[in-house]
C-alpha positions in Angstrom: 78.8 -43.3 42.1 80.8 -40.2 41.8 80.9 -38.6 45.2 82.2 -35.3 43.9 79.4 -34.8 41.4 76.5 -32.4 42.0 73.3 -31.4 40.2 73.5 -27.9 38.8 70.5 -25.7 39.9 69.1 -23.9 36.9 66.2 -21.4 36.8 62.8 -22.3 35.5 62.7 -21.3 31.9 60.7 -20.7 28.8 60.6 -23.4 26.2 59.1 -24.3 22.9 56.8 -27.3 23.5 55.4 -30.5 22.0 51.7 -30.6 21.4 51.5 -34.0 23.1 49.0 -34.3 25.9 50.1 -35.7 29.2 48.4 -38.8 30.6 44.8 -38.2 31.7 42.8 -40.1 34.2 39.2 -39.8 32.9 36.1 -41.6 34.2 34.9 -44.5 32.2 31.8 -42.6 31.1 34.1 -40.2 29.2 35.4 -42.8 26.8 33.2 -41.5 24.0 34.8 -38.1 24.2 38.2 -39.6 23.9 37.2 -41.7 21.0 35.7 -38.7 19.2 39.0 -36.8 19.4 41.2 -39.6 18.0 41.7 -43.3 17.6 40.9 -45.5 20.6 42.9 -48.6 21.7 41.5 -51.2 24.1 43.9 -52.4 26.8 42.9 -55.3 29.0 45.1 -56.0 32.1 45.2 -59.0 34.4 47.9 -59.7 37.0 50.0 -61.6 34.4 48.8 -60.3 31.0 48.6 -56.9 29.2 46.6 -57.2 25.9 46.4 -54.3 23.5 44.1 -54.1 20.5 44.6 -53.0 17.8 48.4 -53.0 17.7 48.6 -50.6 14.8 47.2 -47.1 14.3 48.0 -44.0 12.3 50.0 -41.2 13.9 48.2 -38.4 15.8 46.1 -38.3 18.9 45.5 -41.7 20.5 43.4 -42.7 23.5 44.1 -46.0 25.3 41.1 -47.3 27.3 42.7 -49.4 30.0 40.7 -51.9 32.1 42.3 -53.7 35.0 40.6 -57.1 35.5 43.3 -58.3 37.9 43.6 -58.3 41.7 46.5 -55.8 42.0 47.1 -52.1 41.3 48.8 -51.9 37.9 50.6 -49.5 35.6 50.3 -49.1 31.9 53.2 -47.7 29.8 53.8 -46.7 26.2 57.5 -46.9 25.5 59.8 -45.7 22.7 61.5 -48.2 20.4 64.4 -48.5 22.8 61.9 -50.0 25.4 63.3 -47.6 28.0 62.0 -44.1 27.3 58.5 -43.5 28.4 56.2 -41.8 26.0 53.1 -41.9 28.3 52.0 -43.8 31.3 49.3 -44.3 34.0 50.2 -45.6 37.5 48.0 -47.1 40.2 45.1 -48.4 38.0 43.1 -50.1 40.7 41.5 -53.6 40.3 38.2 -53.4 38.5 38.7 -49.9 37.2 38.9 -48.4 33.8 40.9 -45.3 32.9 41.9 -43.5 29.7 45.4 -42.5 28.7 45.5 -40.0 25.9 48.6 -39.0 24.1 49.9 -38.1 20.6 52.3 -40.5 18.8 54.4 -39.8 15.8 55.0 -42.4 13.1 57.3 -45.1 14.4 57.7 -48.2 16.5 56.6 -48.2 20.1 56.1 -50.8 22.8 53.2 -51.2 25.3 53.6 -53.0 28.7 52.1 -53.3 32.2 53.7 -53.5 35.6 51.7 -55.0 38.5 52.2 -53.1 41.8 54.6 -50.7 39.8 57.5 -53.0 40.6 59.7 -55.5 38.7 59.9 -56.4 35.0 57.3 -55.5 32.4 54.3 -57.8 31.8 53.1 -58.3 28.3 55.7 -56.2 26.5 54.5 -56.0 22.9 55.2 -54.0 19.8 52.9 -51.1 18.9 53.2 -49.8 15.3 52.2 -46.2 14.4 51.9 -45.6 10.6 51.8 -42.3 8.7 48.8 -40.3 9.7 48.4 -36.8 11.1 51.5 -34.7 11.8 52.5 -34.3 15.5 54.1 -30.8 15.5 56.0 -28.5 17.8 54.1 -25.4 19.0 54.5 -22.6 21.5 52.9 -24.2 24.5 55.8 -23.7 26.9 54.2 -25.2 30.0 53.1 -28.3 28.1 56.7 -29.0 27.0 58.1 -28.5 30.5 55.4 -30.7 32.0 55.9 -33.5 29.5 59.6 -33.7 29.8 59.5 -33.7 33.6 56.6 -36.2 33.8 58.1 -38.7 31.3 61.6 -38.6 32.8 60.2 -38.9 36.3 58.3 -41.9 35.1 61.5 -43.4 33.7 63.3 -42.9 37.0 60.4 -44.6 38.8 60.4 -47.4 36.3 64.1 -48.1 36.7 63.9 -48.1 40.5 60.9 -50.5 40.4 62.9 -52.9 38.3 65.9 -52.4 40.5 63.9 -53.7 43.6 63.2 -57.1 42.0 66.7 -57.4 40.3 68.4 -56.6 43.6 66.4 -59.3 45.4 67.2 -61.9 42.8 70.9 -61.0 43.0 71.0 -61.0 46.8 69.2 -64.4 47.0 71.8 -66.0 44.8 74.6 -64.3 46.8 73.4 -65.4 50.2 72.5 -68.9 49.1 76.1 -69.5 48.0 75.4 -69.6 44.3 78.5 -67.6 43.5 78.5 -68.0 39.8 74.8 -66.9 39.4 75.5 -63.9 41.7 78.4 -62.9 39.6 76.3 -63.1 36.5 73.4 -61.1 38.0 75.6 -58.4 39.6 76.2 -56.2 36.5 72.7 -56.8 35.1 70.9 -55.7 38.3 73.1 -52.6 38.6 72.2 -51.4 35.2 68.9 -50.1 36.5 70.7 -47.8 38.9 73.4 -46.8 36.4 70.8 -45.6 33.9 69.6 -42.9 36.4 72.9 -42.4 38.3 73.2 -38.5 38.3 69.6 -38.3 39.6 70.2 -41.0 42.1 73.3 -39.3 43.5 71.0 -36.6 44.9 68.7 -39.0 46.6 68.7 -38.8 50.4 66.5 -39.3 53.5 68.4 -37.4 56.2 70.7 -35.5 53.8 71.1 -35.2 50.1 73.1 -38.2 48.7 72.9 -40.5 51.8 71.0 -43.2 49.9 73.5 -43.2 47.1 76.3 -43.4 49.6 74.7 -46.4 51.2 74.0 -48.1 47.9 76.9 -47.3 45.6 80.0 -46.0 47.7 83.4 -46.9 46.3 86.0 -48.1 48.9 88.6 -45.9 47.3 86.7 -42.8 48.4 86.1 -44.2 51.9 89.7 -45.1 52.4 90.9 -41.7 51.1 88.6 -39.9 53.6 89.9 -42.1 56.4 93.5 -41.9 55.4 93.8 -45.7 55.5 94.3 -48.5 53.0 91.1 -49.7 51.2 91.2 -53.1 52.9 91.7 -51.7 56.4 89.2 -53.2 58.8 88.0 -49.8 60.0 87.3 -48.8 56.4 85.5 -52.0 55.6 83.4 -51.9 58.8 81.3 -48.9 57.6 81.2 -49.9 53.9 77.8 -51.1 52.5 76.1 -51.5 49.2 76.8 -53.0 45.8 80.5 -52.6 45.8 81.0 -54.1 49.3 79.3 -57.3 47.9 81.3 -56.9 44.7 84.6 -57.0 46.7 83.5 -60.2 48.5 82.4 -61.9 45.3 85.3 -61.1 43.0 88.4 -61.2 45.2 90.5 -63.9 46.9 90.7 -64.2 50.7 94.3 -63.0 50.7 93.3 -59.6 49.4 91.4 -58.8 52.6 87.9 -58.1 51.4 86.2 -61.5 52.0 83.5 -61.9 54.7 84.2 -64.6 57.2 80.7 -65.9 57.5 77.3 -66.3 55.8 75.8 -64.2 58.6 78.0 -61.2 57.5 77.0 -61.8 53.9 73.3 -61.8 54.8 73.7 -58.6 56.8 75.1 -56.6 53.9 72.6 -58.2 51.5 69.7 -57.3 53.7 70.9 -53.8 54.0 71.2 -53.5 50.2 67.6 -54.6 49.8 66.4 -52.4 52.6 68.1 -49.3 51.1 66.8 -50.2 47.7 63.2 -50.4 49.1 63.7 -47.0 50.7 64.8 -45.6 47.4 61.6 -47.1 45.8 59.4 -45.6 48.6 61.1 -42.2 48.1 60.6 -41.9 44.3 57.0 -43.2 44.6 56.2 -40.6 47.3 55.6 -43.1 50.1 58.3 -41.3 52.3 59.8 -37.8 52.2 63.4 -37.2 51.6 65.8 -34.6 52.9 64.3 -32.0 50.5 60.7 -33.2 51.0 58.6 -35.0 48.4 60.6 -36.5 45.5 60.3 -34.1 42.6 62.5 -33.6 39.5 63.0 -30.2 37.7 63.4 -29.5 34.1 67.1 -28.9 34.7 67.5 -32.5 36.0 66.2 -33.7 32.6 68.3 -31.2 30.6 71.5 -32.0 32.4 70.9 -35.7 32.9 72.4 -36.9 29.7 75.6 -34.9 29.8 76.1 -35.8 33.5 76.0 -39.5 32.7 78.6 -39.2 29.9 80.8 -36.9 32.0 81.2 -39.4 34.7 82.2 -42.1 32.2 84.7 -39.8 30.6 86.3 -38.5 33.9 86.6 -41.7 36.0 84.8 -44.8 34.8 86.9 -45.1 31.7 89.9 -46.0 33.9 87.9 -48.9 35.6 87.4 -47.2 38.9 83.7 -48.0 39.3 84.0 -51.8 39.1 87.5 -52.2 40.4 87.0 -55.8 41.6 84.6 -57.3 39.0 85.7 -55.3 35.9 82.1 -55.3 34.6 82.5 -51.6 33.6 81.3 -52.2 30.0 77.9 -53.1 31.4 77.9 -49.8 33.3 78.9 -47.9 30.1 76.1 -49.5 28.2 73.6 -48.5 30.9 75.0 -45.0 31.2 74.6 -44.5 27.4 71.1 -45.9 27.5 70.2 -43.5 30.3 71.7 -40.5 28.5 69.8 -41.5 25.4 66.5 -41.5 27.3 67.2 -38.2 29.1 68.1 -36.5 25.8 65.1 -38.1 24.1 62.8 -36.2 26.4 64.0 -32.9 25.2 65.2 -33.8 21.7 62.3 -32.1 19.9 63.1 -28.9 21.8 66.7 -29.0 20.8 65.7 -29.7 17.1 63.5 -26.6 17.2 66.3 -24.4 18.6 69.4 -25.9 17.0 68.9 -28.5 14.3 72.7 -28.9 13.7 73.3 -29.7 17.4 70.5 -32.2 17.4 72.0 -33.9 14.3 75.5 -33.9 15.9 74.1 -35.6 19.1 72.3 -38.3 17.1 75.4 -39.0 15.0 77.8 -39.2 17.9 75.3 -41.3 19.9 75.3 -43.8 17.1 79.1 -43.6 17.1 79.6 -44.5 20.8 77.1 -47.3 20.5 79.0 -48.7 17.5 82.3 -48.7 19.5 80.8 -50.3 22.5 79.2 -53.0 20.4 82.7 -54.3 19.6 83.0 -55.7 23.1 79.7 -57.5 23.3 80.0 -61.3 23.8 76.4 -62.3 23.1 73.2 -62.4 25.1 72.0 -64.5 28.1 68.8 -66.5 28.1 66.8 -63.5 29.1 68.1 -61.4 26.2 70.4 -59.3 28.2 73.5 -58.1 26.3 76.8 -59.4 27.8 80.2 -57.8 27.7 83.9 -58.7 27.9 85.8 -58.3 31.1 87.0 -54.7 30.9 90.5 -55.5 32.2 90.9 -57.6 29.0 90.2 -54.5 26.9 91.7 -51.6 28.9 94.3 -50.5 31.4 92.2 -50.5 34.6 92.4 -49.9 38.3 92.5 -53.3 40.0 91.2 -54.1 43.5 91.1 -50.4 44.5 94.8 -49.9 43.6 96.4 -47.3 41.5 94.3 -45.8 38.7 95.8 -45.8 35.2 97.0 -42.5 33.6 95.4 -41.6 30.3 98.8 -42.2 28.8 98.5 -45.8 29.8 95.2 -46.4 27.9 95.1 -49.2 25.4 94.1 -48.4 21.8 90.6 -49.8 22.4 90.2 -47.8 25.6 91.3 -44.6 23.9 88.9 -45.2 21.0 86.1 -45.6 23.6 87.2 -42.5 25.5 87.2 -40.5 22.3 83.7 -41.6 21.3 82.4 -40.8 24.8 84.0 -37.4 24.7 82.6 -36.7 21.3 79.1 -37.3 22.6 79.6 -35.6 25.9 80.6 -32.3 24.3 77.4 -31.6 22.3 75.2 -33.0 25.1 76.8 -30.4 27.5 75.2 -27.8 25.2 71.7 -29.0 25.6 71.0 -27.0 28.8 72.2 -23.8 27.2 70.1 -24.4 24.1 66.7 -25.1 25.7 67.0 -23.4 29.1 66.7 -19.6 29.0 
């Protein structure tokens, strides 16, 4: 969390657009129309399966006929090769119903998956190959481009929050049961779902903008500065909730003053974390209104999302301020870069149409920062999650909410990472000016 960051309000603008249709929810008796206008894929859903046939089609317009044979409402998603960016989706497919999702797909590798009750991990994640066929071109349909970018990025935010609910519950269960090592292992992995959407999340609020982010992701350094007291002062700790409060309890010694005295205190903060995460879920899925009414993203949120993620890494996270107790910052960097890639991916075609050289520079520098970050991977866990080194072993970092390092104190590795992040942040900051007019 960066408590000083803010979303920049930009005017609604005119764009070039992709001739890709948004998801449509057609009655079953219209399946023949969909088939006539392109290839049709059959998707059969149960509560624990998601079968897609065929799994290969030529590029162009594609209709997915989706039948839910399960007992729960379900969601069908078509994902990009990175398994994060949503190309098209349909939520709330009721038990016993059939719907059609129509979109246009370029040649490439995609993934299909389902998500019962729109929460938790994917079910039936499977590769979907699109071979060379019809061209999918950029045209002048301005509104279609705006709608697609907003719809797909909104879907991505919902998807990450849905996974965050289950990941938070798994983490908090380990934490409150006393399984400290499991809780430590799950901590950075669960947080990645939040880190991928952080600039958007910072605006979330129920009573006022940002209050949910403050409850979930507040840093004690900011709270202590506001109070004019030391970070471990009892008055500061009394009002501190969220991920980093649990981080301080998990990753410090009792002598440092951050440990809880009882299991009841741990359960209280864990319950609050789950409660606030569920409120976040209800907000983005429109079950409750926020401070600004119904949750809704604007095109400017998509256009600025990528650069905002990188700016926060460059300005504060590079010094280890975010994960000052656990030093799991490299996991956060990984998630921030993934989130930036998805946000940019939703407007990439528009940038290419307006400024091909800028698009090329972003792609090159994105590959560059990922290459640098890869140096600090230590392998994968049993679930396939990428693991990283302790950031304090790589960089000069702020420890236990103490003094932050100056950039002149950076290690060679830290400076290389900082340079790579800045090299990507600079062209990403030009995206808004390129596509928003």
